DOTILO-550509 format. One line per field, with one value per residue (C-alpha): residue number from 1; x, y, z. Coordinates in steps of 0.05 Angstrom, whole numbers, padded with zeros to 5 digits, m for minus. Example, Ala and Ser with C-alpha at 12.3 -4.5 7.8 and 13.67 -1.06 7.14 Angstrom:
i = 1 | 2 .
px = 00246 | 00273 .
py = m00090 | m00021 .
pz = 00156 | 00143 .
! end
This chain:
i = 1 | 2 | 3 | 4 | 5 | 6 | 7 | 8 | 9 | 10 | 11 | 12 | 13 | 14 | 15 | 16 | 17 | 18 | 19 | 20 | 21 | 22 | 23 | 24 | 25 | 26 | 27 | 28 | 29 | 30 | 31 | 32 | 33 | 34 | 35 | 36 | 37 | 38 | 39 | 40 | 41 | 42 | 43 | 44 | 45 | 46 | 47 | 48 | 49 | 50 | 51 | 52 | 53 | 54 | 55 | 56 | 57 | 58 | 59 | 60 | 61 | 62 | 63 | 64 | 65 | 66 | 67 | 68 | 69 | 70 | 71 | 72 | 73 | 74 | 75 | 76 | 77 | 78 | 79 | 80 | 81 | 82 | 83 | 84 | 85 | 86 | 87 | 88 | 89 | 90 | 91 | 92 | 93 | 94 | 95 | 96 | 97 | 98 | 99 | 100 | 101 | 102 | 103 | 104 | 105 | 106 | 107 | 108 | 109 | 110 | 111 | 112 | 113 | 114 | 115 | 116 | 117 | 118 | 119 | 120 | 121 | 122 | 123 | 124 | 125 | 126 | 127 | 128 | 129 | 130 | 131 | 132 | 133 | 134 | 135 | 136 | 137 | 138 | 139 | 140 | 141 | 142 | 143 | 144 | 145 | 146 | 147 | 148 | 149 | 150 | 151 | 152 | 153 | 154 | 155 | 156 | 157 | 158 | 159 | 160 | 161 | 162 | 163 | 164 | 165 | 166 | 167 | 168 | 169 | 170 | 171 | 172 | 173 | 174 | 175 | 176 | 177 | 178 | 179 | 180 | 181 | 182 | 183 | 184 | 185 | 186 | 187 | 188 | 189 | 190 | 191 | 192 | 193 | 194 | 195 | 196 | 197 | 198 | 199 | 200 | 201 | 202 | 203 | 204 | 205 | 206 | 207 | 208 | 209 | 210 | 211 | 212 | 213 | 214 | 215 | 216 | 217 | 218 | 219 | 220 | 221 | 222 | 223 | 224 | 225 | 226 | 227 | 228 | 229 | 230 | 231 | 232 | 233 | 234 | 235 | 236 | 237 | 238 | 239 | 240 | 241 | 242 | 243 | 244 | 245 | 246 | 247 | 248 | 249 | 250 | 251 | 252 | 253 | 254 | 255 | 256 | 257 | 258 | 259 | 260 | 261 | 262 | 263 | 264 | 265 | 266 | 267 | 268 | 269 | 270 | 271 | 272 | 273 | 274 | 275 | 276 | 277 | 278 | 279 | 280 | 281 | 282 | 283 | 284 | 285 | 286 | 287 | 288 | 289 | 290 | 291 | 292 | 293 | 294 | 295 | 296 | 297 | 298 | 299 | 300 | 301 | 302 | 303 | 304 | 305 | 306 | 307 | 308 | 309 | 310 | 311 | 312 | 313 | 314 | 315 | 316 | 317 | 318 | 319 | 320 | 321 | 322 | 323 | 324 | 325 | 326 | 327 | 328 | 329 | 330 | 331 | 332 | 333 | 334 | 335 | 336 | 337 | 338 | 339 | 340 | 341 | 342 | 343 | 344 | 345 | 346 | 347 | 348 | 349 | 350 | 351 | 352 | 353 | 354 | 355 | 356 | 357 | 358 | 359 | 360 | 361 | 362 | 363 | 364 | 365 | 366 | 367 | 368 | 369 | 370 | 371 | 372 | 373 | 374 | 375 | 376 | 377 | 378 | 379 | 380 | 381 | 382 | 383 | 384 | 385 | 386 | 387 | 388 | 389 | 390 | 391 | 392 | 393 | 394 | 395 | 396 | 397 | 398 | 399 | 400 | 401 | 402 | 403 | 404 | 405 | 406 | 407 | 408 | 409 | 410 | 411 | 412 | 413 | 414 | 415 | 416 | 417 | 418 | 419 | 420 | 421 | 422 | 423 | 424 | 425 | 426 | 427 | 428 | 429 | 430 | 431 | 432 | 433 | 434 | 435 | 436 | 437 | 438 | 439 | 440 | 441 | 442 | 443 | 444 | 445 | 446 | 447 | 448 | 449 | 450 | 451 | 452 | 453 | 454 | 455 | 456 | 457 | 458 | 459 | 460 | 461 | 462 | 463 | 464 | 465 | 466 | 467 | 468 | 469 | 470 | 471 | 472 | 473 | 474 | 475 | 476 | 477 | 478 | 479 | 480 | 481 | 482 | 483 | 484 | 485 | 486 .
px = 00294 | 00326 | 00269 | 00274 | 00347 | 00352 | 00293 | 00328 | 00397 | 00359 | 00383 | 00330 | 00280 | 00256 | 00214 | 00177 | 00187 | 00123 | 00154 | 00179 | 00257 | 00302 | 00292 | 00231 | 00170 | 00109 | 00037 | m00007 | m00083 | m00126 | m00202 | m00220 | m00193 | m00133 | m00068 | 00001 | 00067 | 00122 | 00196 | 00220 | 00291 | 00345 | 00361 | 00343 | 00378 | 00401 | 00341 | 00272 | 00221 | 00210 | 00133 | 00089 | 00023 | m00030 | 00046 | 00071 | 00139 | 00140 | 00199 | 00195 | 00259 | 00204 | 00170 | 00220 | 00213 | 00139 | 00094 | 00041 | m00021 | m00006 | m00049 | m00012 | m00028 | m00009 | 00035 | 00069 | 00124 | 00120 | 00081 | 00061 | 00048 | m00011 | m00035 | m00053 | m00144 | m00137 | m00169 | m00163 | m00229 | m00221 | m00277 | m00342 | m00373 | m00448 | m00475 | m00509 | m00579 | m00587 | m00569 | m00640 | m00688 | m00684 | m00720 | m00699 | m00698 | m00663 | m00724 | m00700 | m00638 | m00611 | m00543 | m00523 | m00452 | m00460 | m00470 | m00397 | m00365 | m00292 | m00267 | m00216 | m00153 | m00165 | m00167 | m00102 | m00070 | m00091 | m00060 | 00000 | 00011 | 00015 | m00058 | m00089 | m00145 | m00192 | m00194 | m00199 | m00264 | m00277 | m00275 | m00313 | m00371 | m00369 | m00371 | m00428 | m00493 | m00528 | m00503 | m00543 | m00611 | m00589 | m00614 | m00561 | m00540 | m00521 | m00479 | m00443 | m00429 | m00412 | m00358 | m00334 | m00323 | m00272 | m00236 | m00222 | m00195 | m00167 | m00149 | m00124 | m00095 | m00065 | m00055 | 00010 | 00007 | 00055 | 00068 | 00039 | 00020 | m00053 | m00042 | 00002 | m00052 | m00098 | m00056 | m00044 | m00105 | m00131 | m00081 | m00078 | m00118 | m00101 | m00023 | m00033 | m00097 | m00154 | m00113 | m00155 | m00128 | m00185 | m00162 | m00091 | m00106 | m00139 | m00074 | m00025 | m00078 | m00098 | m00035 | m00006 | 00045 | 00081 | 00160 | 00203 | 00174 | 00201 | 00145 | 00146 | 00120 | 00105 | 00066 | 00064 | 00026 | 00088 | 00111 | 00062 | 00056 | 00130 | 00125 | 00078 | 00108 | 00172 | 00142 | 00100 | 00150 | 00201 | 00270 | 00254 | 00257 | 00261 | 00216 | 00237 | 00209 | 00196 | 00211 | 00202 | 00257 | 00322 | 00319 | 00264 | 00219 | 00187 | 00250 | 00215 | 00163 | 00199 | 00229 | 00161 | 00155 | 00215 | 00241 | 00300 | 00361 | 00336 | 00268 | 00305 | 00359 | 00307 | 00274 | 00315 | 00313 | 00289 | 00282 | 00222 | 00263 | 00284 | 00224 | 00189 | 00247 | 00307 | 00258 | 00297 | 00354 | 00423 | 00460 | 00524 | 00592 | 00626 | 00581 | 00616 | 00582 | 00592 | 00666 | 00670 | 00638 | 00678 | 00742 | 00718 | 00742 | 00704 | 00728 | 00744 | 00805 | 00803 | 00843 | 00893 | 00851 | 00791 | 00850 | 00875 | 00801 | 00787 | 00849 | 00828 | 00767 | 00767 | 00699 | 00683 | 00621 | 00628 | 00683 | 00631 | 00575 | 00629 | 00653 | 00584 | 00556 | 00619 | 00606 | 00535 | 00550 | 00610 | 00562 | 00500 | 00560 | 00584 | 00515 | 00478 | 00457 | 00470 | 00418 | 00457 | 00448 | 00372 | 00363 | 00391 | 00347 | 00287 | 00311 | 00334 | 00267 | 00202 | 00162 | 00118 | 00068 | 00050 | 00031 | 00002 | m00018 | 00009 | m00037 | m00009 | m00051 | m00063 | m00064 | m00001 | 00034 | 00001 | 00017 | 00090 | 00092 | 00074 | 00115 | 00159 | 00110 | 00113 | 00051 | 00003 | 00016 | m00023 | m00025 | m00065 | m00080 | m00102 | m00138 | m00175 | m00224 | m00261 | m00265 | m00194 | m00197 | m00255 | m00215 | m00162 | m00203 | m00232 | m00158 | m00142 | m00202 | m00185 | m00118 | m00131 | m00076 | m00110 | m00161 | m00208 | m00202 | m00248 | m00264 | m00283 | m00298 | m00305 | m00348 | m00332 | m00370 | m00359 | m00417 | m00417 | m00441 | m00469 | m00525 | m00591 | m00550 | m00525 | m00523 | m00473 | m00422 | m00451 | m00376 | m00337 | m00304 | m00336 | m00298 | m00219 | m00213 | m00227 | m00184 | m00162 | m00142 | m00133 | m00081 | m00038 | m00043 | 00015 | 00032 | 00041 | 00002 | m00046 | m00092 | m00152 | m00114 | m00180 | m00219 | m00292 | m00307 | m00268 | m00305 | m00374 | m00360 | m00332 | m00405 | m00442 | m00404 | m00408 | m00494 | m00480 | m00468 | m00471 | m00535 | m00576 | m00602 | m00588 | m00611 | m00641 | m00613 | m00662 | m00639 | m00661 | m00717 | m00737 | m00723 | m00764 | m00820 | m00814 | m00805 | m00869 | m00912 | m00894 .
py = 00350 | 00274 | 00253 | 00314 | 00309 | 00235 | 00245 | 00303 | 00263 | 00194 | 00185 | 00144 | 00194 | 00233 | 00283 | 00275 | 00334 | 00368 | 00388 | 00336 | 00322 | 00299 | 00223 | 00214 | 00176 | 00213 | 00194 | 00240 | 00242 | 00265 | 00301 | 00229 | 00179 | 00165 | 00157 | 00148 | 00139 | 00182 | 00193 | 00277 | 00271 | 00330 | 00290 | 00216 | 00217 | 00143 | 00122 | 00097 | 00160 | 00186 | 00201 | 00175 | 00199 | 00189 | 00156 | 00218 | 00233 | 00292 | 00319 | 00319 | 00369 | 00424 | 00382 | 00383 | 00435 | 00436 | 00424 | 00359 | 00374 | 00423 | 00425 | 00417 | 00421 | 00386 | 00421 | 00391 | 00368 | 00393 | 00389 | 00472 | 00480 | 00527 | 00577 | 00557 | 00569 | 00529 | 00464 | 00392 | 00424 | 00496 | 00538 | 00519 | 00576 | 00548 | 00552 | 00482 | 00515 | 00532 | 00457 | 00448 | 00507 | 00503 | 00523 | 00483 | 00412 | 00376 | 00341 | 00383 | 00361 | 00308 | 00272 | 00274 | 00295 | 00363 | 00410 | 00427 | 00467 | 00452 | 00395 | 00342 | 00364 | 00441 | 00410 | 00376 | 00440 | 00475 | 00428 | 00420 | 00497 | 00501 | 00528 | 00532 | 00491 | 00535 | 00574 | 00509 | 00486 | 00565 | 00549 | 00483 | 00528 | 00586 | 00540 | 00494 | 00503 | 00468 | 00492 | 00542 | 00503 | 00453 | 00450 | 00478 | 00404 | 00381 | 00453 | 00430 | 00359 | 00373 | 00426 | 00378 | 00327 | 00380 | 00405 | 00332 | 00320 | 00384 | 00414 | 00349 | 00377 | 00335 | 00331 | 00311 | 00273 | 00235 | 00165 | 00134 | 00053 | 00073 | 00122 | 00071 | 00011 | 00049 | 00072 | m00003 | m00022 | 00021 | 00000 | m00070 | m00109 | m00183 | m00173 | m00145 | m00202 | m00156 | m00124 | m00061 | 00000 | m00002 | m00085 | m00061 | m00016 | m00070 | m00125 | m00069 | m00061 | m00124 | m00153 | m00097 | m00072 | m00018 | 00006 | m00044 | m00112 | m00175 | m00193 | m00247 | m00241 | m00279 | m00238 | m00247 | m00180 | m00137 | m00120 | m00074 | m00102 | m00109 | m00039 | m00015 | m00051 | m00013 | 00053 | 00034 | 00007 | 00075 | 00039 | 00004 | m00068 | m00124 | m00145 | m00217 | m00219 | m00297 | m00290 | m00358 | m00352 | m00326 | m00267 | m00218 | m00195 | m00130 | m00088 | m00046 | m00032 | m00014 | 00044 | 00074 | 00079 | 00133 | 00089 | 00116 | 00078 | 00061 | 00029 | m00014 | m00039 | m00064 | m00115 | m00185 | m00229 | m00294 | m00348 | m00394 | m00458 | m00435 | m00448 | m00497 | m00544 | m00530 | m00530 | m00510 | m00526 | m00472 | m00458 | m00494 | m00477 | m00404 | m00351 | m00327 | m00263 | m00243 | m00257 | m00213 | m00153 | m00161 | m00159 | m00083 | m00024 | 00043 | 00095 | 00042 | 00058 | 00071 | 00019 | 00035 | 00011 | 00058 | 00119 | 00112 | 00111 | 00179 | 00223 | 00211 | 00255 | 00325 | 00354 | 00361 | 00334 | 00279 | 00259 | 00271 | 00224 | 00177 | 00170 | 00186 | 00129 | 00078 | 00111 | 00083 | 00017 | 00007 | 00027 | m00027 | m00072 | m00056 | m00062 | m00116 | m00176 | m00247 | m00298 | m00337 | m00280 | m00279 | m00350 | m00351 | m00282 | m00326 | m00378 | m00340 | m00301 | m00314 | m00269 | m00216 | m00215 | m00254 | m00226 | m00269 | m00251 | m00303 | m00337 | m00405 | m00446 | m00412 | m00472 | m00509 | m00429 | m00416 | m00482 | m00477 | m00409 | m00409 | m00447 | m00387 | m00342 | m00328 | m00347 | m00295 | m00259 | m00237 | m00268 | m00243 | m00278 | m00245 | m00285 | m00266 | m00323 | m00338 | m00420 | m00425 | m00379 | m00419 | m00493 | m00455 | m00434 | m00502 | m00534 | m00479 | m00496 | m00573 | m00567 | m00513 | m00470 | m00409 | m00365 | m00312 | m00324 | m00281 | m00289 | m00222 | m00188 | m00118 | m00076 | 00006 | 00035 | 00106 | 00161 | 00226 | 00283 | 00338 | 00396 | 00344 | 00291 | 00254 | 00177 | 00125 | 00108 | 00061 | 00026 | m00001 | m00057 | m00126 | m00143 | m00124 | m00202 | m00230 | m00227 | m00288 | m00266 | m00296 | m00308 | m00357 | m00408 | m00431 | m00493 | m00526 | m00484 | m00464 | m00532 | m00552 | m00616 | m00634 | m00691 | m00692 | m00725 | m00665 | m00615 | m00640 | m00641 | m00565 | m00548 | m00568 | m00539 | m00473 | m00484 | m00515 | m00479 | m00402 | m00376 | m00436 | m00448 | m00496 | m00560 | m00579 | m00645 | m00684 | m00667 | m00595 | m00618 | m00656 | m00594 | m00556 | m00593 | m00610 | m00537 | m00518 | m00575 | m00548 .
pz = 00579 | 00567 | 00530 | 00477 | 00477 | 00455 | 00401 | 00367 | 00366 | 00344 | 00276 | 00256 | 00262 | 00201 | 00190 | 00121 | 00077 | 00039 | m00009 | m00071 | m00069 | m00116 | m00134 | m00101 | m00124 | m00124 | m00155 | m00200 | m00183 | m00255 | m00243 | m00291 | m00238 | m00271 | m00227 | m00246 | m00205 | m00235 | m00213 | m00196 | m00229 | m00256 | m00313 | m00345 | m00395 | m00406 | m00360 | m00373 | m00380 | m00300 | m00325 | m00379 | m00392 | m00455 | m00492 | m00478 | m00447 | m00387 | m00354 | m00277 | m00260 | m00240 | m00198 | m00141 | m00089 | m00106 | m00046 | m00036 | m00063 | m00119 | m00177 | m00246 | m00320 | m00377 | m00420 | m00487 | m00460 | m00387 | m00317 | m00316 | m00237 | m00222 | m00166 | m00100 | m00110 | m00179 | m00176 | m00202 | m00253 | m00276 | m00260 | m00281 | m00319 | m00307 | m00234 | m00206 | m00190 | m00255 | m00275 | m00227 | m00254 | m00328 | m00379 | m00446 | m00461 | m00511 | m00545 | m00614 | m00613 | m00660 | m00657 | m00735 | m00720 | m00761 | m00710 | m00695 | m00746 | m00732 | m00753 | m00728 | m00777 | m00745 | m00670 | m00684 | m00713 | m00658 | m00604 | m00644 | m00645 | m00568 | m00563 | m00489 | m00476 | m00458 | m00517 | m00558 | m00514 | m00530 | m00603 | m00594 | m00567 | m00614 | m00677 | m00647 | m00666 | m00618 | m00554 | m00539 | m00537 | m00494 | m00421 | m00373 | m00342 | m00412 | m00420 | m00344 | m00384 | m00441 | m00421 | m00364 | m00413 | m00466 | m00400 | m00378 | m00463 | m00479 | m00406 | m00364 | m00288 | m00243 | m00160 | m00132 | m00078 | m00039 | m00036 | 00016 | 00036 | 00028 | m00038 | m00068 | m00054 | m00088 | m00148 | m00164 | m00148 | m00202 | m00256 | m00240 | m00184 | m00197 | m00196 | m00118 | m00116 | m00109 | m00044 | m00031 | 00020 | 00075 | 00075 | 00081 | 00135 | 00168 | 00159 | 00192 | 00254 | 00274 | 00263 | 00323 | 00281 | 00314 | 00328 | 00361 | 00333 | 00293 | 00243 | 00196 | 00134 | 00069 | 00009 | m00066 | m00068 | m00113 | m00047 | m00018 | 00047 | 00060 | 00039 | 00084 | 00146 | 00131 | 00124 | 00191 | 00241 | 00220 | 00218 | 00282 | 00295 | 00249 | 00175 | 00164 | 00096 | 00057 | m00027 | m00069 | m00129 | m00147 | m00109 | m00084 | m00137 | m00106 | m00097 | m00157 | m00120 | m00054 | m00089 | m00090 | m00018 | m00015 | 00046 | 00086 | 00101 | 00163 | 00142 | 00077 | 00135 | 00174 | 00113 | 00130 | 00067 | 00087 | 00026 | 00036 | 00037 | 00102 | 00138 | 00098 | 00076 | 00137 | 00194 | 00258 | 00234 | 00250 | 00188 | 00189 | 00149 | 00144 | 00116 | 00057 | 00052 | 00122 | 00113 | 00056 | 00088 | 00156 | 00108 | 00085 | 00117 | 00122 | 00092 | 00034 | 00005 | m00075 | m00109 | m00157 | m00221 | m00193 | m00178 | m00242 | m00280 | m00240 | m00251 | m00322 | m00307 | m00317 | m00295 | m00224 | m00229 | m00255 | m00204 | m00145 | m00183 | m00188 | m00120 | m00089 | m00128 | m00112 | m00034 | m00036 | m00065 | m00002 | 00042 | 00023 | 00014 | 00088 | 00126 | 00080 | 00121 | 00097 | 00086 | 00140 | 00194 | 00178 | 00185 | 00248 | 00272 | 00254 | 00298 | 00353 | 00377 | 00363 | 00319 | 00348 | 00294 | 00232 | 00158 | 00104 | 00037 | m00014 | m00075 | m00043 | 00003 | 00069 | 00114 | 00089 | 00097 | 00161 | 00196 | 00173 | 00195 | 00260 | 00296 | 00284 | 00317 | 00392 | 00443 | 00453 | 00390 | 00335 | 00265 | 00196 | 00131 | 00070 | 00013 | m00045 | m00041 | 00020 | 00014 | 00034 | 00093 | 00118 | 00110 | 00155 | 00202 | 00211 | 00218 | 00270 | 00322 | 00311 | 00333 | 00385 | 00357 | 00366 | 00398 | 00380 | 00312 | 00262 | 00187 | 00160 | 00094 | 00091 | 00039 | 00011 | m00038 | m00062 | m00068 | m00118 | m00071 | m00118 | m00111 | m00130 | m00153 | m00083 | m00101 | m00106 | m00155 | m00202 | m00215 | m00150 | m00131 | m00116 | m00047 | m00025 | m00006 | 00061 | 00123 | 00173 | 00239 | 00306 | 00370 | 00380 | 00432 | 00473 | 00451 | 00521 | 00568 | 00518 | 00519 | 00560 | 00606 | 00640 | 00622 | 00607 | 00673 | 00718 | 00675 | 00687 | 00768 | 00762 | 00719 | 00774 | 00829 | 00791 | 00776 | 00699 | 00636 | 00632 | 00615 | 00638 | 00706 | 00763 | 00764 | 00835 | 00863 | 00906 | 00966 | 00959 | 00929 | 00991 | 01038 | 00998 | 01004 | 01076 | 01098 | 01050 | 01099 | 01160 .
! end
C-alpha cells in the first residue's frame, strides 16, 4: 500500500496519453511508405507550417484529441478523420482469389496513351472543384477503353496506383525512439549516420540503459540517441551529453520526442573540451550562471516596465499567454544547469554507461571518454563502417582495457506477405551500421599481475590448458610400468 501511494504522488511519473494533445509532435505514415513529421497546433500564425505534404500546407488543429492509430485522408486544406473500420488503403474492389484464377490476359494491350478519354486538364479541374478521390477513380475506370480487357491482377495494381495518387491516406503515429529513428532514416539516412531503428534498440540494451543511471553520451546523429536515452530513463538519472561547437545542435530533434520537463531536465550539456582537453581539472573561479540563477526567487515578481506593458493589454487571452510564456522562461532559468555544474557532475562520480555514435575517430573518442566510465560498466560504440571499430577493438585488447568485446553487424529485411505473392522486398537497406560493445576492466585490479612462469606452474598443477589432456611426468610413467610388470 505504501509503495502504491508513493507512485501516485511521484511527480516524475507520467501516463502517456493515447490521444494527441496540443503542441505534440506526431508522425503520419502514408500508404506509399512515406513518413512525415507534424505538430498539432491550434494556431500557427507567424510560425512555420505545422504540416507540409506534397508542397501543400495543412492545418493540424483537428488532430488534437484524436487517438493514435487513427486513419486520416488528405483533403484540400485539412486532414479528414475517417471511421475506425477504415484502413490505409480503401476497400479493394477485387478479391485476391480472383487475381490467381484468371481467364483474361494482357497480350492484346498496346500502350499508346490513347486508351484514356479523360485529359490532364479534366483531372486538374476535378481536383480543383474538390471532387472526392473515389469519384475521380471511378471516372477514370469508366473512360478507360482497356480496363475490362486487363487481367484481374493488373486491375488491382492499376486501382491501387490511382488510389495512392487521388485518394491518399495516412495513419497517426506517436513519436517514440523507434518511430523517430525510422522516419529520419527514410528521410535522410546520411544525416543520422545510417543508424537504423533495430541498431538503436541494441545500443540501448547493450548499454544497460534504465532509470536511475548516469549515462555519458557523445553523438552526432541529430540527437536521436540522446532523445531515446531520455525517453527510456523517464527523467530518473542523469544524461551527460557532449557537444562540439558553440551550442548543442540537436535541440530541434529533441522536441520531436515530446519529452516531459523532468526528461528534459535530466539532460546535462557538456562541451567536448571538458573531457578531451581539461582532463580531471575542477572548474576554478565563480560560476556566473549559477549566481544569476540563485538571485531569482519563485514566484518571480513583475518588473516595472513589464507591469506597465501588461496594463496596456486589453484582451485576457493575450495577458494569459504573455504571463505563461514569462513563467516558462523563468522556470527554465531556475532549473537550468550551468556548464561548470555539469563539469563537476562528470568528475564527482564515474558514469554507469557510455554510448558513442559520432563521425569522429572511435578509437581516440573511446580512449578519451573511458576514464570517466566506472569499472565493470558497459560501453557501446556505433560506427557506420567496420574498419575503425576493428582498429578500436585491437587497441582495447592490446592494452587490456575491457573484456567481453564484441563487434557485431545487424541484417534486417522486410517481406511482402500476400496470397500467392509472398517474397522479400526488392528495396532494402544494406546495413544499419556496426556496434562495438564491451565491459570496462578496473584499472588497478583488472590487470593480470602474474608472470609467465607463475602461470605455467598453475597450469601444470591444474592439468594444463583447458581442453588438453594432462601430460604424464616420468615418475608416473615408471610407476605404471612397475605396476604392469607385477
